[in-house]
BARO-394216 format. One record per residue (C-alpha): x, y, z; residue in three letters. Coordinates in steps of 0.02 Angstrom, whole numbers, padded with zeros to 5 digits, always signed. Layout:
! BARO-394216
XYZALA...
//
This chain:
! BARO-394216
+03507-05539+04471MET+03462-05380+04366ALA+03301-05385+04274SER+03188-05243+04199LEU+03007-05274+04150ILE+02892-05153+04065PHE+02711-05204+04100ASN+02582-05100+03984ASN+02683-04952+03978VAL+02631-04783+03903THR+02719-04625+03898VAL+02641-04461+03835GLN+02696-04279+03827TYR+02609-04126+03777PRO+02657-04001+03644ILE+02585-03827+03659TYR+02539-03695+03544ASN+02525-03800+03393SER+02343-03807+03345ARG+02337-03655+03239SER+02501-03725+03137ARG+02450-03861+03021SER+02614-03881+02954LEU+02687-03885+03132ARG+02565-04035+03154ASN+02632-04127+03012GLN+02806-04097+03072LEU+02773-04154+03254VAL+02689-04320+03183ARG+02866-04347+03067ILE+02981-04302+03210SER+02907-04386+03352THR+02858-04553+03284GLY+02725-04576+03400GLY+02550-04546+03379ARG+02450-04377+03427ILE+02308-04467+03533GLU+02205-04300+03577SER+02209-04117+03563GLU+02128-03991+03664ALA+02132-03807+03646GLY+02307-03774+03605GLN+02388-03927+03687ILE+02427-04096+03581GLN+02472-04251+03677ILE+02596-04359+03583VAL+02602-04541+03641THR+02790-04583+03617ALA+02771-04755+03693LEU+02604-04851+03695LYS+02563-05002+03801GLU+02747-05071+03787VAL+02777-05253+03862ASN+02946-05343+03880PHE+03044-05425+04017GLU+03238-05407+04022LEU+03339-05528+04132LYS+03523-05551+04159ASN+03627-05593+04008GLY+03513-05487+03885ASP+03605-05352+03777ALA+03452-05268+03682VAL+03476-05174+03524GLY+03348-05035+03492LEU+03327-04986+03316VAL+03219-04868+03216GLY+03196-04714+03118HIS+03236-04550+03207ASN+03102-04508+03310GLY+03046-04677+03332ALA+03057-04669+03518GLY+03239-04741+03557LYS+03291-04618+03670SER+03129-04603+03761THR+03125-04783+03789MET+03293-04774+03870LEU+03238-04620+03986ARG+03096-04729+04031THR+03206-04874+04067MET+03319-04755+04173ALA+03176-04692+04276GLY+03213-04511+04196ILE+03023-04519+04109TYR+02885-04577+04209THR+02744-04672+04121PRO+02551-04601+04120ILE+02505-04793+04149SER+02576-04955+04159GLY+02704-05027+04279GLU+02907-05041+04269ILE+03005-05155+04385THR+03183-05124+04406ARG+03308-05250+04506LYS+03491-05178+04497GLY+03580-05022+04494THR+03573-04926+04319VAL+03697-04819+04225ALA+03666-04712+04068THR+03767-04653+03921VAL+03645-04525+03845LEU+03675-04368+03748GLU+03717-04189+03819MET+03607-04139+03958GLY+03564-04304+04035ALA+03627-04309+04228GLY+03732-04165+04195MET+03723-03980+04259ASP+03803-03858+04115PRO+03831-03727+04256GLU+03951-03841+04361LEU+04128-03887+04311THR+04194-04055+04244GLY+04253-04106+04414TYR+04083-04052+04502GLN+03990-04142+04376ASN+04097-04302+04418ILE+04045-04293+04582THR+03859-04266+04543ARG+03840-04397+04413MET+03941-04522+04520ALA+03835-04488+04676VAL+03672-04506+04567LEU+03738-04674+04516MET+03759-04722+04696GLY+03937-04706+04724MET+03991-04640+04893SER+04122-04505+04911ILE+04258-04608+04945ALA+04224-04714+04793GLU+04222-04557+04690ILE+04371-04499+04749GLN+04457-04660+04704LYS+04392-04649+04542LYS+04416-04473+04494THR+04592-04486+04431HIS+04550-04631+04312GLU+04406-04531+04244ILE+04517-04384+04218GLU+04640-04495+04107GLU+04509-04575+04017PHE+04417-04404+03959THR+04573-04314+03902GLN+04499-04153+03944LEU+04642-04089+04047GLY+04615-03906+04110GLY+04437-03907+04046PHE+04381-04015+04189LEU+04403-03847+04284HIS+04288-03760+04172LEU+04087-03759+04165PRO+04009-03896+04055VAL+03916-03769+03964ARG+04093-03716+03875THR+04108-03892+03814TYR+04073-03960+03643SER+03941-04099+03637ALA+04085-04226+03594GLY+04181-04161+03769MET+04018-04172+03858ALA+03996-04354+03797THR+04168-04392+03840ARG+04131-04332+04025LEU+03983-04436+04041MET+04050-04601+03960PHE+04195-04597+04076ALA+04093-04579+04227VAL+03956-04694+04178ALA+04085-04827+04137THR+04190-04804+04297SER+04083-04915+04405LYS+03995-05085+04342GLN+03805-05068+04350PRO+03679-05204+04343ASP+03604-05124+04198ILE+03675-05006+04065LEU+03594-04908+03950LEU+03681-04827+03801VAL+03620-04699+03666ASP+03729-04687+03499GLU+03904-04663+03590VAL+04037-04736+03477PHE+04051-04599+03340GLY+04103-04484+03474THR+04280-04396+03455GLY+04416-04430+03371ASP+04483-04609+03330ALA+04583-04635+03464GLU+04441-04587+03583PHE+04340-04705+03476GLN+04443-04843+03494THR+04466-04810+03678LYS+04279-04800+03724ALA+04242-04964+03602LYS+04375-05056+03717GLU+04320-05001+03877ARG+04132-05025+03814MET+04169-05200+03763GLU+04247-05234+03934ALA+04086-05166+04025LEU+03958-05257+03907ILE+04043-05425+03956SER+04018-05395+04146SER+03848-05294+04157VAL+03689-05402+04190GLY+03571-05304+04062ILE+03637-05201+03924PHE+03525-05090+03812VAL+03592-04988+03666PHE+03502-04880+03540ALA+03601-04856+03370SER+03574-04817+03191HIS+03729-04942+03157SER+03652-05116+03116THR+03836-05169+03121GLU+03860-05112+03302LEU+03694-05184+03359VAL+03730-05350+03277ARG+03895-05357+03361SER+03854-05299+03534TYR+03670-05386+03564CYS+03566-05527+03568ASN+03396-05472+03561ARG+03321-05335+03451PHE+03179-05208+03478PHE+03104-05116+03330LYS+03007-04947+03381LEU+02890-04867+03264GLU+02737-04752+03300HIS+02745-04780+03492GLY+02748-04974+03468CYS+02884-05082+03516VAL+02908-05258+03422VAL+03044-05388+03459GLU+03120-05440+03290ILE+03248-05571+03239GLY+03424-05530+03193ALA+03382-05576+03014ALA+03244-05441+03007GLU+03368-05285+03054LEU+03382-05152+02916PRO+03534-05152+02820ASP
//
């Protein structure tokens, strides 16, 4: 049984050399969506998540909503264990797979094939499992010869295709997704949608950050609104239009 519990979780990060630039300070406040808690010298501490509490269990499909910079991506990274909170406790039960933007779990200097192995190993797959899945991943990405090239030569869309194919090649207990449905041409979007729907129905916990209220309503049965580092659970009627 999958579960994911946040108990008073706070995530902060520093921004350096910004004290002397009042305009930059204002832009930081706007862009992060977090609250600037303290400042010492030329270091500002931004609170991206503040004392967050929730419990997810099997069958939960959670939509994360909020304005740009509200902390949706930070939330997903913290759920995945990429970011470590400064306080509070996170309890995870089950395997985790992520579909995040360019750079998450991928080494740009490695080839597409090397990254398939790297990301799959990080997901807990054995070399034998990876070898069995590689052809399926090749076919789904439609990247052809680009898989022999370093990922730094890829467009953001190509990189997302590769990450999506690897992340969805194995059924995890917990699946974390950040805005993937708009990537690629119409044919790939259709393939991604079909594959995602099949995966969502089979995983224990699904968490989806998106600006599309339509998609959030379609795929989720719980809704978290993020604003200024705080997280509030809302009803479907309270979702933005």
